[in-house]
N, C-alpha and C positions, 0 to 999 in steps of 0.2 A: 247587540252590544251592551255592555254594562254602562250605567250612567256616568257621565263625566262630572268631575268636580268643577267649580267655577273657574279655577286656574287652568285646568285642562281645557276647558271650553275656549278660553281666551287664546291659549297657545295654539289650539286647533285652528281657530279662525285666522291667526297670523300665518300659520304654516300653509293653509289652503290658499291664501292670497299670494303666497310666495312660490307655490309649487304648481307644476302642471306636468302631464305626461307628454313631454316634448319629443315628438317623433320626426323632427326635421332631419333629413339625411345627413349623416356625418360628413360626407363628401359630396358636395353640397349643392346638388341640383334638385330642387324640389319637384313635387309631382306635377305642378302646373308649368314647369319650365319645358322648353323644347329639347328633347334628347337628340342632338344634332349628329353626334358621332360616337364611335365605339369607345373612345377614351373616357367619355362621360359615364358610360355603362360600367366600365372597369372600375372607375372611381367609386361609383355607388356600391358595386359588389365588394370592393375592398373595404368600403365603409361598413358593410355588414360584418366582415371579419373583425374590424376594429371594435364594433359594438359587442361582438362575441367575447373579445378580450375583457371588456368592461363587465360582462355578465359572469364569465367563467374563469377569468385569469386567476382570481383567488376564490371565486364563488364555488368552483367545483369542490374545493376542500371544505368550505363552510357548509354547503348543503349536503355533501355526501360523506364527510368524515367528522366534522366538529361535533355533530349531535350523537356520534357513536362513542364507543369505548376506546377509540384510537388516540384521542388527544385529551389533554386537560388544559385549562386556562391558566397560564403562568403569570398573568398580569391582570389582577382583578379590577384595576382601574379601567380596563377595557370592558365597560359594563355590558355593552351589547353582546360581545363574544362570551363573556362570563355567563350571561343569561342563556345563550344558545347551548353552551356546553352543559349547563345545569338544568336544562328543560324548563327554562323560565321565559321563553320567547313571548313577546307581546306584539300587538299590531303596530307599535311605535318603533320597533326594531327596523333599521334601514334595510337590512337584508330581506325583510319581508316584502319589499317592493318588487313587483315583476316588471317594472318599467324598462329595465335594461334589456330584458328578453324581447319585449315588444318593439324596441328599437331595432333589434336584429331582424325581427319578422317584418318590420316596415321596409327595411332595405331589401330584403328578399322579395317582398310583394311589388316593390318598384321595378325590380328586374323582370319579374313575371308579367307585369303590365306592359312594359315598353319594348322588350327585346323581340317578341314575336312580330310586331309591326315593322321593326327595324330590319329584321331578317327578310320579311316579305318585300320591302321596297329596296333592298340591296345595300342598305347602309352597313350591315354586318353579314359576313359570310355565314352560311348555315352551320358549318362545323363549329365555328366560334360561338355562334348563338346557342347551339345545343349545349356547349360547355357552360356558358353563363347561366342558362336556364336550369341545367342539372345541378349546378352548385347552389342556385337559389332554392330549388325544391329541397335539397338536402339540408341546407342551412335552416330553412323554416321547420323542417321535420325535427332536426336536432334540438332547436330551441324549444319546440313544443314537448319533446320527449323529456327534457329536463323539467319543464313546467308541470306536467301531469304528475311527475314523481314528487315534486316539491309541494304543489298546492292542490292536486286533484283536479276538480272541475276548474276550467279557466276559459276566458273568452277566446273564441276561434275566429281570428281575423285573417281572411283570405284575400282581401283587396287592400291596395295602398290607400291611405287616407290623406286628404289634403288638409293643410293647417297644422298648427303646432300641438293641438290638444284634441284628441278624439275620444277621450275617456267616456264621455256621455253616450257614445255609440255602443259601449261594450256591455255585454251581459255574459254570464258564465255559461259555458257549454259543458254538457255531461262528459266526464273523462273518457268514457268508452267511445263516444263520437269523435273526440279529439284523437284518440289512439287510432281509430279507423282512418282518419285523415292522414295521420303520420304514415301509416302503411301505404296509402295511396301516393303520397308525395315521394316516398322512398322508391316505390315501383317506377314512378315516372322518372325520377333522378337516375335510377339504374339504366333505364332505356336510353338516356341521353348522354351519360358520362362515359369516359374512357378511363383506363388505368395507365398512368404515365409515371409512376414512382413518386408523385408529388405527395409530400407529407403535410403541407401547410395550406392546401386547398382541398375541398371535398372531391373525392374520386369515387369511382364505382365501388371499390373495395370499402371505402369509408361508409358508403350508403348501405352495403351489405352488413357492415359491422353494427350500425345503428339498428338495422332490422333484427339482427341476432339478439341484441340487448333488449329490444322491445318484445320479441317473442319470449325471452326468458322472464321478463316482467309479467307477461300474460300467461306464463306456464305452458306455452306452446313449444314443447320440447322437440317435436319433429320439425317445427319451423326453425328452431335454433340450429339443428343439424343441417337443414337445407341451406340456410343462409351461410353457415360456417363453411360449407363446401367451397364457396367462392373465395374464402379467406385463407383457410388452412392449406389449400392446394395451390395457392398463388406463390410462385417462386420469388417474387419481388420482396417477400417478407420472411423474416426468420428471427429466432430468439437471439438477443444480444448476448455476447459471451460474458461470463462472470467467474464461475468456479474454474480454477486452474490448479491441477494436481502438483505443479512445480512449487507451489507456495504452501507454507505451514502458517495457519493463522496465529497472530500475536497481538497483544494489546499495546505494543510499543508503536506510537503514532509515526515515528520516523523510520520504521522498518521497511524492508523491500516489499513485504506483504501489503502494507498500507499504501505504498507508492503504486503497487499494482492495482489495488482497489480503486484508488482515485483516478486511474487512467483506464479502467476497464470499460468495455463497450456498454455495459448496463448503466454504470454511473454516468458515462457521457450521454446516454440517452436522455437523462434528466438534466444534466448540466449544460449540454450543448444542443441537444435535439437532433432531429432528422436522421436518426439511426434506422437500421433495417427492421427493428421491431415496431417502430412507430407507424400507425395507420393514419392518425390525424392529430395535429398539435396546433396550438396557437403560437404564431410566430411573433417574436419581439426583436426590435433592432434599434439601437441608438441612432443609426443613420436615418431611420424612418421616424424618428422622434417618438418611439414607443418603448415602453419598458415594463417589466413585470415586478415593479416594486411592491405591488399589493401582496404578491406571494411572499416576498421577503419580509414584509411587515407582519404577515401571519405566522410564518414558521421559520424565519431565517436568522434573525439577529438577537442581540441581548435584550431588546425591548419587545420581542415578538409576543403575539397574543396566545399562541398555541405551542405546546411541547408534546412530543410523542409519548404516549402512554404505553402500558403493557410491556414495559421493559423486562419484567420477570419472565414473561412468556418467551421473548426473544432470547434472553439469557439461557433459558433451559434448552431452547433449540440450538443455540451456539454450542453448548456442550455436546450435542448430538452431531455436530459438524455442519450446521446450517449457517452459511455465510451471510444470510440476509440480516443477521444481527448487525454486521458491520456496515451494511447498506443503510440501515435505519438509525443506528446508534454509533455513528462514526467516532472513533476514538473514545468509545464508552461515554460519550457526552450527549445528554438528552436534548441539548439545543440543536445538534446537527441532524439534518435529515438528508434523504437521498437527493433533494433538490439543490443542496449547497455544499456538496463534497468537492473539495479541490477547486473551487470557483476562482476565476481571475477577475470577473466583474460581477456585481451583485444583481443587476436589474435587466439583463438582456437574454436570459435563458428562455427557450420556448417552454410551453406548458403542454405536456402530452396528455391528451384526453381519450384517445383510443389506441391501445397497443395489443400486440398479438397474444401476450400471455393471458389476458382476460378471456379471449375467445377459445383458447386451448382448454382453460378450466371450465368455461361454459359448456363446451362440448362434452367434457367428462361428466359434468352435472347432468346434462341431458340424458346421457346413457344410464346414469344411476336412476334418474326419475322414470325412465322407460322400463326399468327392470320389472316393476310390479305388474305391468301388462304384457310382458314378454312370455313366450312359451318357455317351458322348462329347458329346452335345448338352447334357447337364445339367451337365457339369463346369464349363464357363464360367459358367453361371448361378450355381452354388454359390460359385465364386470371387468373383463380383461381389457376391453377397449378403454374403459374409464381409468383404470389403474395405469395403463400405458401412457395415456395423456397426462395424468398427474405426474408421472415419473419424468416426463419431459421437463416439467417445471422444477421438480425436486432435484434432478441431476444437475441442472444449471445452477442450483443453489448450493450443492455440496457433493456432487459426484455419486459414486456407487453406494456410499454409506447411507444415503438418504432414500434409496430406492425401496419401493413397496412391492409386496408380492400379492397377487390376486388370491392365492391359495390361503392367505391368512385372514380373509374376510368371509363372513357368512353372507351369502348372496341374498338371503331373506331378511337380513337385519338392516332395513332401509335407513333407520335413524342413524345408525353408526356410520353407514356409508355417506349419508348426507353430511355428517359432522366432519368426515375426512375432507370433503370438498370445501366446506365453509372454512375450516382451519387453514387449508391451503390458500384459499382466496385472501384470507386475512394476512397471512405471512407474505404473500407475493404482491398484493395490491395495497399494502399498508399505506395509509395516508394519502391516497390518490383520488378519493371521492367515490368509492364503491361501497364501503362497509355499511353505512346507514341504509342504503337502498337494498343491499343484500339481506339485512336483518328484516326489512319490511317484507320483501317478496318471499322469503322463506318462512315467515310467520314466527321468527325468533326475537322480534323487537323487544317485547315486554320482558320476556325471560332473561334476556341479556342486559337490558338497560335499567330495569327497575332497581337492581342492587347498586348500579353505578350512579344514577342521577334521579332515581325516584319516578321514572316514567312508567306509568301504570295503565294509561288509557289509550287504546288504539286510535281514538279520535285525535290525539295529539301528534300522530305520526306525520300529518301534513302541517305546513306552516300556516300562520295567520296571513291574511291579505293585509297589506299595509293600509293604515287607517285612511290616508287621503284618497286611496284608490277605491275604497268602499264609499267614501263620501262623494267622490266625483262620479262614479259609475251609476248610470240610471238603474241598473238591475244587479249590481254587485252585492251579494250577501257575504257576510263574514263566515269563515269556516266555523262549524258548530262549537268546537272546543273553546274558541276564543271569543265567543259572544258575551 
């Protein structure tokens, strides 16, 4: 770490005295309490989902989109966000803290500690116990998958800890070992979970979805296809409706077209949640005293921190007949995003973290990436499969006018084929927390971001570790770029 000034040192001492990595369960039976009944287990599991809201309710956009070319900071008084957007993150940025993720992991670890003994002595039926355990394994895996993409190496905590502060127990674990454990947790979760159409708790399909994303991160394209087979063939999921040939696009906000847009299945997926395309989402409810006002503060209102960028790109696609312009620039207004079209309340919408369109495009990407090792006879087949998958997404966005033809592509021009997939992912998943990670895993980060915010060093692709967590941790070293 660089040397502190005298004032920084004083502020650091004050902050350290005031802060700790508080891992007391949100719902609130601590590890040394007696888990007497099933309701307590459910409360702790629900506490894990609540902690996930705290980590990813707005964090998915901050970690996965704000550092990319998708947003610009519309309010420079929001210094932390301005620094994130402009590649000026420091270890003092509050989003650099991984504490919220470890609170998720603590809740999961409590379930994994107590439920097996409660099943064995009959306090919980085995089928219910399997569900709680499967959700906990999936919850822990999902938290760690976000963490390795954000920070790289991170402490691997597999046991519940007693007390409010266990930071001194933590040392960073090699990212590869953490990813190995994520695979193991997902495999166990898949063996325990069922599919029941639930969108707001982890299911078997959600576990397969995380596995597919992890395989893509590791460039295991056969693994992507294998995991996706359990998602794309599942009849409980389908693409939400959007394009409708009955309507002609217009820029008049009170037109029948805009009324249709505001009520379409795809818009309702983001504004109401629990649609057929959703695989997993964070659930918010005023009745449960929870809300998603963090999301609104980031991208929703007049004082928001972020506004959608790349409007020119979407305007060009609009002229080609792509309705996703209206999904992301509703009423031609850069303040409006897909999360707040036609809303009736500001703070109760669910936040979708896993949806079917991502996995259709990952499948297409997998076939493109496998072309280079395919036989001459199979190359054409792989290309046709990839184009057919992309066309599912493009038709939903604009009908026949947007469909691609496999015959128009050179099967040996791998870079051009990759660009098709990346552009489609940008258009389809815009502002949902995918873009920055897509740029990293495809090796395009510096090429795309250097002209935007001056990011030139691959070492800056990970985040710094928050300064108090470096100070507390017995073996926590700062990421190299931020020392």
